[in-house]
N, C-alpha and C positions, 0 to 999 in steps of 0.2 A: 459372634459377629457374623452377619450374613454375608456370605461371599459370592451369591449369585450374580451373574452378569446384570448389570444395570447401566443406564445411561448416566454420565456424569456431567457436571458443568466445570470446564476448565477455567480458572482465573486468567492463565496466560493467553494473551491474544483476543481476549473479549473486550469489545468496545461498545459504546452506546451513543446514541443521538438524542438529545433532549431540547425540545423548544423551550425558550425562556418563559413563554406564557401563552395563554390562548388568544390574546390579542396581537400576537406577532412578536417582533423582535428577533434577536439572533438565535440560531441553533447552536448547541454545544455538543460536540463529539468528543468522547473521552477514550483514553488508552491507558492500560495499567502501567504504573511506574515500575522501573526496575526490570522490564522485559526486554531490554536491548540486547542483541546477540550479535556475534561476528559472522556474517554469511558472505564469504569470499566469492569472487567470480572468476578467479584466474586458474587456469588449468595448473595443477600441482599445489594449489593452495599454499604457495610459499613466497608471494609477492610481499615486500616489506611494508610494514605499517609504521607509522609515527608512534613511538611509545608514549607521547604525551597527549595523544588524541582522546578526547572525551566522546565516547561513542553517542551519537544522536539518539536519545530516548524520548520518543513522542508521548506527550502527556495529554494535550487536548487541543482542540481546534475550534474556534468560535467564528461563525460566519453569519452576516445578516446585514440588513440595510443600515446605512450610517449617514449621519448628519453632522458634517464638519462645521465648526464655528466659523472659520474663515478659510474656506477651501482654496482660495488663490495664494495664501501664505503658509498654511499648516493644515494638511489633510488629516492629521493624526490627533487633533484636539477637536472633541465634540461629544456626541451621544448617539447611542443605538436608537434608531427609529422604533417606535412603539407599534407601528403597524407594518404590513408587508410592503408598502410603497416607499420608495426612496429613490434618491438620484445617484447614490453611491453604495457599493459594497465593500464591507470591510471584512479582512480575514486576519485573525490572530492565531498563531501556532505557538504552543508552549513545549519547551523541551527542558529536561533535567539538566542542571549545570550549565557550563558555558559552551556555546557553539558560535562559531563566527561566520561571517559571510564567505562564500566559496571563492577560492582562487581559481586560477586557470588550468583546466586539465583537458578539455575536449573541444578543439576548434580554436578556443581563444589561446592566444600566443603571447609570450613564451609559457611553457609548462611551469607553473608556480603554485602548487595546490595550497601552500601554506602562507600565501602572501599576507593574509589578514590575521593569522594564529594557527595553532596547532590542530584545531578542531573544526575544519571546514564543514559546513552543512551542505550535503547534496541530497537530491531527491525531487519527487514530483507529487503534487496534489492534483487529482483528476476531478473535474467538476462537470457532473451530468446535469445540464441546466434544463433539460426537457424531460429527465427521468425516463429516458428511452434507451435501453441497452443497445438498439440497433441503429443509433445515430452517434456518430462520433468515434474518434480513435486516431490511430497512427498507421501510415503506410510505410513499408520498407524497414530499414534497419532500426529506425527510431523505436518501434514497438518492442525491440529487444531489451530496452532499458526501462521499461514501465512496469506497472503493477502486476498485471496479468502474466507477464513473462517471468516474474521473480519472487512472487509471493509464496510459491511452492518451496523456495529455498528455506522457508521458515517451518515447513510441515503444516502450513496453514493453507485454508481455502475460504474464499468469500462466501457468504451466505447467498442462497438462491441460485437461479439458472446460470447466472454469469460464471459460476464455478466450472461449467463445461467448456469455457474458453480459456482457462488458465493453462499454463505449461505444467505438466506433472513430472515430466523427466527432462533432462537437458536435451534430449533428441527431439523434443517438441519445438525447439527454438530455431526458426528458420525465417527467411524473408519472402516465402511463397504464400501469397494471400490465399490461395486455393486449398492449402493443406490445413488439416485439423490438428490441434485446435486453433481457432482463429484469435490468436492473442492480439491482432490489430483491432479488433471490434470490441473495445473497452467501454464504449458509451460515453467517453469523455469528450465534451464539447469544447471546454477551456481547461488550461492547465496552469497551475503555478509552478514555475521551473527554477530549480537551483541546480542546474545541469553543470555549470563550470564551462560552458561552451560559448559564453560571451563575456566580454570584459566588464567587470564591475567597477564602477567609480564611486569613490568615496565623496559624498557631498557635504557632510558635517559631522564632526566628532564631538561636538558640544563641550568643547574644553578638556577633552581627554589628555591627561599628562603624558601618556605613552601612545600617541596616535598612529604609530606604525602597526600595532596590533590591537584586535578587540579582546578585551580582558574583562575580568569580573568588575561589575559596576559600570561598565561602560553603556552608552547609548550612542548608536551611529545611524546616520541616515545614508544609504548607499543607492546607487542608480544602475539600472540594467533592465533587461527584457524579461522580467519576473513573471509578467501576467500575459498569457498567450492564448490565442485560439488554438484548438488541436491542429496538428500539422497535416493530418489526413484530409483537410478541406483545401490544402494548397492548390492542388491541381485545378479544381473547379472555380476557385475564387478569383475575383477580379480586383482585390485590394492592392495597394502599392504604398510605398513609404516605410515599410517595415525592413526586416533584415534581408528579405527576399520577396520577389513578387508572389502574391497569394498568401503570404504569412501575415497574420494580424497579431503583431508582437511589438507594441510601442514601448519606448523607454519610460519607465515609471520609477518611483522611489519606494524602497523598503526600509522599514525601521527595525534594527536589532537592539534590543534593550535587555541586559542582564540585571536581575534584582539580587542583591547580595543577601538579603533576609532570607527569602525563599530558595535562593540558589537555583533560579530558573531563567532561561533566556526566552523571551517572547518576540517573534518574528511577525511584523505586521505589514499589510498592504491595504491600500485603499485605491479603488478604481471606479471611475464613472460608470454608472449603469445606463444613464439616458443622455441625450443631447444636451439637456438642460444642465446635468452634472459636468459634462465635458466643457461646457461654456464657463460654468462656476470656477472649474479647476484653473482656468488661465485668466479669470477676471474679464471675460468677454460675454457677448451674447452668443446664445447657441447658433452653431453654424449648421448649414444643411449637411446630411449625412452624405459624404462625397467619396467614401472608400479610401481616403488618404489617411494612412496610419500616422503620417508624420505632423498632422495638425490636430484638431480636436478629434478625440476618439472616445469610444464607449462600447459597452457590451451590446447595446441595442443596435448600433451600426453594424458591428460584426455578425449579428444574428440576421439582420436584413439581408446583408451579402449572402448568407447561407441560403435564405429562401429563395432569393434571385437566382443564385448559382446552381440550385439543385436541379434545374431544368437544362443545364448545359450538356450538349450532345458530345459523344465521343470520349467519355471518361473511361479511365482504366476500371477493372472490376473493383478494386479497393476503393478508389475514390468515389465511384458510384454508389456502392453499399453504404458508406459512411455518410453521404449527404443526401441521398435520394429522398428519404422520409421527411426532410425538413421543408419540402415544397409546399405542403399543406398547413405549416405552422404560422402563428401570428407572434411577432416578436414581443408584444405586450404581455403574452401569457407566460413568459420565462424570465421575468425580471424580479422575481422573489427569491433572493439568494438563500434564505433560511431553508427554503424547500428543495434546494439543489442536492442531488446525490454527491457524496464525498467518498473518494478513496485515496489513500496515500501510501507512499513508500519513501523511507528516508535512509541515509547512510553517510559514509564518508569516503575517502579515497586513499590510494597507496602513496607511499613516500617517493617511488619512482615510477615512471610511466610504464604502464603494462597494456598497451593496446592490443586487442580491443577490449580488455577489461579494465574499465575505469572506475567502477564503484565497488565499495564494500557495503553491503546492505546491512542495516542494524535494526530497523523496525518498520512496522506496517500498521496500518489503521483503514477502517475502523470496524467494519462488520466482518471480521474474519476470526477464526479460532484455530489453534493448534490441534490438529488430529481430526478436524471436521472435513474429512475428504469428500463427502457427498454434498456439502454445502447445506445441510439440514438444520444448522444452528445447535445441534447437540453433538456429543462425542460418546460413542458407545460401542456395543458389540460389532455392528455392521462396519464401523470404521477400523476396529482392531482386526477384524476378519480381512479387510482389504489389504492389510499388510501381509498376512499370510498368503493371500491369493497372489500377490505380486511376487513374493519369494518362490512360490510354487510354479509360477509362469516363467520366471527369468533365471532361476538358479541354474548355473552351469551353461546357460545359453549365451547367444550373441549380445544380449543385453546385460551380462554379467562380466565385469572387467576382469575377474580372475579365471573365468571359465571353469570352475570347479563346482561340483555339486556338494554343497556343504551347509545347506540351511541358510545361506546368506547370500545376498547380491551386492557385489561391489559396484559402486556407482562409476560408469565410465567417464573418464577425463575430469575427475572431481578436482577442483570445485567449480570449473567452468561448467561441467555437467553436475546435475543435482537430481534428487528425487523428493517429491512431496512426502513420500512415505518413509524417507530418512528423518524422522521426527528429531532425533538428538544432533543431526548435522555432523556426523562423524564419517561420512562418506560411504557406510554400509548400511543396507536395509536388512535388519535381522530381528530377532525377538526382543532385543533391547529396545527397539523402537516401539513395539507393542506395549511393553512395560511402561515406557515414558507417557502413554496415554493415560495410565491410571485405571485402565480396564482390566479387570481380573480374568484369569484363565478360567474356562469352564472347568468345574471339578476341584479347583484350588480353594478348598474351604478355609485353610488356616492362613492363606495369603502369604505363603512363603515362596511363591513364584515357581512352584513345582507340584505336579499331581502325583502323589505317592501313597504310601501305606498310612501315613498321617491322616490323610484325607479320608481313606477308607475307614479308619477307626472312628472318625467323627461321625460318619453315617451310621456305623454300627453302634456307637454309644447313644445316639439320639433316635434310633429306629422307632418308628410308630409314635413319634411325638411331633409337635409343631416348632420345636426349638430351631430357630435360623441357623444355629451353628452347623447343623447337619443337612440343611435344605439346600442341595446344590442347584435345583431348578427354580427355586423360589415360588413354589406353588402352595407353600403353607403346611405342607406334611412331609415328613422324613419316610420315604418308602423305597421300593425297588427302583422307581424312576431315577432317584437321586444315586442310587448305587450304580446304575447304568451309566450316568454321567461321568462318575469318577472313573469307572472301568474303561470307558470309551476313550478318555483323555489321558489314561495312566501313563506317566513317564514324560508328559509334555511339559515344557518350562517356558519361561519368558526371559531367561538370562542370556 
């Protein structure tokens, strides 16, 4: 079996986005089943968890233009639009097992995380409506709870250049906009929020026999500020009527529905895209876009405010960077939700209040991959070497919590602190993390995770042949070059 270093495709953390058809319709983003992990955020990693919690395991997200049959009475009955034009956007997010609406943990009082059941859903879906990574995001401490600040806890990095803005070590997390990496600049213009920071109201349990908790087979309609424009626009914005001046976060309904046959929970939201949709939602004629979030609201109104507010003078550096490029846009160009960029991070919470550590992250989506540290879309030798380089750089130094040169780096203040190179999430960056990538050691021909005499014997046994069993460098011939690979890496291991 050929043991030369090659790039591999990891199933874990691999997601995809597929359009329903060439004529439009919704986009489907998928995430592997069974990849939910426990990624704590509390220093000491000892905050109590509810033993009954079903970890949110993200499976898919469908987003696109939606045509409700009777929008004034039921937004969730209707059809996906066949083209890109529509007056509503619908988002369906599917999780394995039962997850219930979030209780109160952050800002919302009193602390009651399991108000609706033992498996509260927390997290954020970030929507890049203009597909521009340089517009949108969060300023201040809010950014610390979003995707770019936390995806590294899973040993994952997003594809593309946005990976340069993610936090790779816990020390990267701060509220200083001028510091790198700029986790604030996520590109998210709108956010679906299950933060636990606003009170959720139960609107309808549809005859649930145990209406105090959301259980298997239940369908609930709940109300809260689930669909929001990104908070980084607050300072520049002139909107009012939301939870705070400048925030575009109207009260809307979300539907939680568990199907016992598939054992999946689907969380759905429908939001007006246009003034026409805003009017239909309340059974009225479309109202002028007046920046009042408390009356008719829609995505287009929120975007028009961005375009107008982008020229406001005297903004802070963060607010200016996040909104300035909107000044040249047209709102009509960004009302095709199937084309929006989508990233997501989900999790649950602790059994007792652990401020400022509120969330236990469990899954991310969609274009990210475990071990793809450079955001190339592949996992291979360069990614494995990055682990070795970090160990060489930090071992025994200020960035190593044990301060001992021992071939490993103990993550400071774990699990408040973290490292993207800690692939297995045990709080230590070492060769076990390299092994977790599935990338073989140079010279390890028999795959036993150590370069030794057994590998030398394979080179000798197949010398002057083309047998891959002895071809350490993968050039198609077993010769002195392969012998040098084994000798150069002799006694190294990935244990």
